[in-house]
C-alpha positions as CSV (number, residue, x, y, z in Angstrom):
1,M,-42.2,5.3,-46.0
2,G,-38.8,5.7,-44.6
3,H,-37.4,7.5,-47.6
4,L,-37.3,11.2,-46.9
5,G,-36.9,13.8,-49.6
6,S,-36.6,13.3,-53.3
7,G,-35.6,10.1,-54.9
8,W,-36.6,6.7,-56.2
9,T,-36.8,3.1,-55.0
10,W,-35.6,0.6,-57.6
11,L,-36.0,-3.1,-58.2
12,A,-32.9,-4.2,-60.0
13,V,-31.0,-7.3,-61.2
14,D,-27.3,-7.7,-60.3
15,E,-24.7,-9.4,-62.5
16,N,-25.6,-12.8,-61.0
17,G,-29.3,-12.5,-61.8
18,N,-30.3,-11.7,-58.2
19,L,-33.1,-9.2,-57.6
20,F,-32.4,-6.4,-55.1
21,I,-34.2,-3.3,-53.9
22,C,-32.4,0.0,-53.3
23,S,-33.6,3.4,-52.5
24,M,-31.6,6.3,-53.9
25,L,-31.7,10.1,-53.5
26,N,-32.3,12.7,-56.2
27,H,-31.6,11.3,-59.7
28,D,-29.3,8.5,-58.7
29,N,-29.9,4.9,-59.9
30,P,-28.3,1.5,-59.6
31,L,-26.4,1.9,-62.8
32,M,-24.4,4.8,-61.3
33,K,-21.2,3.1,-60.0
34,E,-20.1,6.3,-58.2
35,H,-23.3,6.5,-56.1
36,A,-24.8,3.0,-55.9
37,L,-23.9,0.6,-53.0
38,R,-24.9,-2.2,-55.3
39,I,-24.8,-2.1,-59.1
40,G,-27.6,-3.6,-61.2
41,Q,-30.0,-3.3,-64.1
42,P,-33.2,-1.5,-63.1
43,I,-36.4,-3.3,-64.1
44,L,-39.0,-1.3,-61.9
45,V,-38.9,2.0,-60.3
46,L,-41.1,3.8,-57.7
47,D,-41.0,7.6,-57.9
48,L,-40.7,9.0,-54.4
49,W,-40.5,12.7,-55.4
50,E,-43.4,14.6,-53.9
51,H,-44.7,15.6,-57.3
52,A,-45.6,11.9,-57.9
53,Y,-48.3,11.8,-55.2
54,Y,-49.0,15.4,-54.1
55,L,-52.0,16.2,-56.4
56,K,-53.8,12.9,-56.5
57,Y,-53.1,11.7,-53.0
58,N,-53.0,15.2,-51.3
59,N,-49.5,14.5,-50.0
60,R,-50.6,11.1,-48.4
61,K,-47.5,9.1,-49.3
62,A,-48.8,6.0,-47.6
63,D,-51.9,5.9,-49.8
64,Y,-49.7,6.4,-52.9
65,L,-47.4,3.5,-51.9
66,K,-50.4,1.2,-51.2
67,A,-51.8,1.9,-54.7
68,F,-48.5,1.4,-56.5
69,G,-48.9,-2.3,-56.9
70,N,-52.2,-1.8,-58.6
71,V,-50.6,-0.1,-61.6
72,V,-47.5,-2.2,-62.1
73,N,-47.4,-4.3,-65.2
74,F,-45.9,-7.4,-63.6
75,D,-45.8,-9.2,-67.0
76,K,-43.5,-6.5,-68.3
77,V,-41.4,-6.5,-65.2
78,S,-41.0,-10.3,-65.6
79,K,-39.9,-9.8,-69.2
80,L,-37.4,-7.1,-68.2
81,Y,-36.0,-9.5,-65.6
82,D,-35.6,-12.2,-68.2
83,A,-33.9,-9.8,-70.5
84,A,-31.6,-8.5,-67.8
85,T,-30.5,-12.0,-66.8
86,K,-29.6,-12.7,-70.5
87,N,-27.8,-9.3,-70.8
88,E,-30.3,-8.2,-73.5
89,L,-31.1,-4.8,-71.9
């Protein structure tokens, strides 16, 4: 909820296999060394641009965020984590 404006929140894996979450503005992502505070391989992303929730949630960002976990394919995220830790992505 604290992210204002356009951007994304990322779940990523660093070079040591550690998970981290970062929120970035506009089109930036954790692969962009010039913009990221921490570099990592993204394995899940939450779209925080207004277009992602405006129509279905009538601009109720909190409801959109609560529903996000209901649509995530956690099996796929787990496989992406495994691949990232093996440098297969």
